[in-house]
C-alpha positions in Angstrom: 46.4 52.4 31.8 42.9 51.1 31.2 41.6 52.9 28.1 41.9 51.1 24.7 44.6 51.9 22.2 46.9 53.7 24.6 46.5 51.2 27.4 47.2 48.1 25.4 50.3 46.0 25.5 51.4 47.5 22.2 52.3 50.7 24.0 55.4 50.2 26.3 54.8 50.7 30.0 57.3 53.6 30.2 55.3 55.5 27.4 52.0 54.9 29.3 53.5 56.1 32.5 54.9 59.2 30.8 51.6 60.0 29.1 49.8 59.6 32.5 52.2 62.0 34.1 51.9 64.5 31.3 48.1 64.4 31.4 48.2 64.8 35.1 50.4 68.0 34.8 48.0 69.4 32.2 44.8 68.9 34.1 46.1 69.6 37.6 45.4 73.4 37.4 41.7 72.7 36.4 40.9 70.4 39.3 40.5 73.1 42.0 40.7 72.6 45.8 41.5 69.1 47.0 41.5 67.7 50.6 44.7 68.3 52.5 45.8 64.9 53.9 49.0 63.3 54.9 50.8 61.5 52.1 51.2 58.2 54.0 47.9 58.2 55.8 44.8 56.1 55.5 42.9 59.1 54.0 45.5 59.5 51.2 45.2 55.7 50.5 41.4 56.0 50.3 41.5 59.0 47.9 43.9 57.1 45.7 41.7 54.0 45.6 38.7 56.2 44.9 40.2 57.9 41.9 41.7 54.7 40.5 38.2 53.1 40.8 36.5 56.0 39.0 39.2 56.0 36.3 38.9 52.3 35.8 35.1 52.5 35.4 35.4 55.2 32.8 38.1 53.3 30.9 36.0 50.1 31.0 33.2 51.9 29.2 35.6 52.7 26.3 36.9 49.1 26.3 33.3 47.9 25.9 32.9 50.3 23.0 35.8 48.5 21.2 34.7 45.0 22.3 31.3 45.5 20.6 32.9 45.0 17.2 35.2 42.2 18.5 32.2 40.3 19.8 30.3 41.0 16.5 33.3 39.7 14.5 33.4 36.5 16.7 29.6 35.9 16.1 29.9 36.4 12.4 33.0 34.2 12.1 31.3 31.4 14.1 28.2 31.5 11.9 30.2 31.6 8.6 32.5 28.8 9.6 35.5 31.0 10.0 35.9 30.3 13.7 38.9 28.1 13.1 40.7 31.1 11.4 42.2 32.7 14.5 45.2 34.8 15.3 46.9 36.2 18.4 45.6 39.7 19.4 48.8 41.6 20.1 47.0 44.2 22.2 45.4 41.7 24.6 47.6 38.6 24.1 44.8 36.2 23.4 43.6 34.3 20.4 40.6 35.9 18.6 39.0 35.3 15.2 40.7 36.9 12.3 37.5 38.7 11.3 37.2 40.1 14.9 40.8 41.4 14.6 40.0 43.1 11.3 37.0 44.8 12.9 39.2 45.9 15.9 41.9 47.4 13.7 39.3 49.2 11.5 37.4 50.7 14.4 40.7 51.7 16.1 41.7 53.7 13.0 38.2 55.3 12.8 38.4 56.2 16.5 41.7 57.9 16.1 40.5 59.7 12.9 37.5 61.2 14.7 39.7 62.4 17.7 38.1 60.0 20.1 41.2 59.8 22.2 40.9 63.5 22.8 37.3 63.1 23.9 38.4 60.4 26.3 40.8 62.8 28.0 37.9 65.4 28.1 35.7 62.8 29.9 38.4 62.2 32.5 38.7 66.0 33.1 35.0 66.4 33.4 34.9 63.5 35.9 36.7 65.8 38.4 33.8 68.3 38.1 31.1 65.6 38.4 32.9 63.7 41.2 35.3 66.1 43.0 38.0 64.6 45.1 36.6 64.4 48.6 36.5 62.0 51.6 32.8 61.3 51.3 31.8 57.7 50.4 28.3 58.4 49.1 27.2 61.5 47.2 29.7 64.2 46.2 33.1 62.8 45.3 31.8 59.3 44.6 29.5 57.4 42.3 26.0 57.0 43.4 24.6 53.5 43.8 22.1 53.9 41.0 24.8 55.2 38.6 27.1 52.3 39.6 24.2 49.8 38.8 23.7 51.5 35.5 27.4 51.1 34.7 27.1 47.4 35.4 24.0 46.9 33.3 25.8 48.6 30.5 27.2 45.1 29.8 23.9 44.2 28.3 24.3 47.0 25.8 27.6 45.3 24.7 25.8 42.1 23.7 22.8 43.8 22.1 24.9 46.1 20.0 27.2 43.3 18.8 24.1 41.2 17.9 22.7 44.1 15.9 25.9 44.4 13.9 26.1 40.7 13.2 22.4 40.1 12.6 22.3 40.8 8.9 25.1 38.4 8.1 23.8 35.8 10.5 20.4 35.9 8.9 21.8 35.6 5.4 23.9 32.6 6.3 20.8 31.1 8.1 18.7 31.5 5.0 21.4 29.7 2.9 21.5 26.9 5.4 17.8 26.5 5.4 17.6 26.5 1.6 20.2 23.7 1.4 18.4 21.8 4.2 15.1 21.9 2.2 17.0 20.8 -0.9 18.6 17.9 0.9 15.1 16.9 2.2 13.6 17.1 -1.3 16.4 15.2 -3.0 18.1 13.0 -0.5 20.3 11.4 -3.1 22.1 14.7 -3.7 24.9 15.5 -1.2 24.2 19.2 -1.0 25.9 19.7 2.3 29.3 19.4 0.7 28.5 22.5 -1.3 26.4 24.2 1.4 29.4 24.9 3.7 31.6 26.8 1.1 28.6 28.5 -0.5 27.4 29.7 2.8 30.8 31.0 3.6 31.1 32.8 0.3 27.6 34.3 0.6 28.4 35.5 4.1 31.6 37.1 2.9 29.7 38.8 0.1 27.1 40.3 2.6 30.0 41.3 4.8 31.7 43.1 1.9 28.5 44.9 1.1 28.1 46.1 4.7 31.7 47.2 5.2 30.8 50.7 4.0 28.4 51.1 7.0 31.1 50.3 9.6 32.1 53.9 10.1 28.6 55.3 10.6 27.7 52.5 12.9 30.8 53.0 15.0 30.2 56.7 15.1 26.7 56.0 16.4 27.9 53.7 19.1 30.6 56.1 20.1 28.1 59.0 20.5 26.0 56.7 22.6 28.9 55.9 24.9 29.9 59.5 25.3 26.3 60.6 25.9 26.0 57.8 28.5 29.2 58.9 30.3 28.1 62.5 30.4 24.7 61.6 31.6 26.2 59.5 34.5 28.4 62.5 35.4 25.3 64.8 35.5 26.1 66.8 32.3 23.6 67.1 29.5 
């Protein structure tokens, strides 16, 4: 329900519930012993909230992986002057820059091509080994305070990674803007800013076109970092 691609609004609710039920049946034999509690007791309610919380945290990490490129597309579009070109994101139901939507579609296809959705299911299965279902609040069966803080600080990784992706294009557009500013200062009688805006946009699109070939390797690198971080949090090397 939380992970990208499958958990978006593009997938009907009945399909998501069916997939959740099917995955539950498949991984149930691998979980092992679980606490025996009454179905309508406070203990059962606590265990449900505990597992939903852990699953939401894991899904949020994958959402941040996708949003890295959405944020990078937003930064690039704003610097290039394409911020006005927006469209409705059907997966989230909000308006985003067209360039950000192109990035999101591209990395989604790459993620599916590299079987990332299968690795997401593997991470969920391994979470039952790292955090077994138990009634303990701290320690076994729950996320440690240090690990939870590291998960929160992972948000900084989102902004840093997005800036690294957008930095070459932002720098190139900045150089063009500086060059036109110097020209306007040297020759005030020339209205160079009327040409600076479209030329800066064209130059930025050219640099973007030249860097599209590196999208797949960069996404693979960030995906490996995300999976390595989740396995490290769960105590696996």
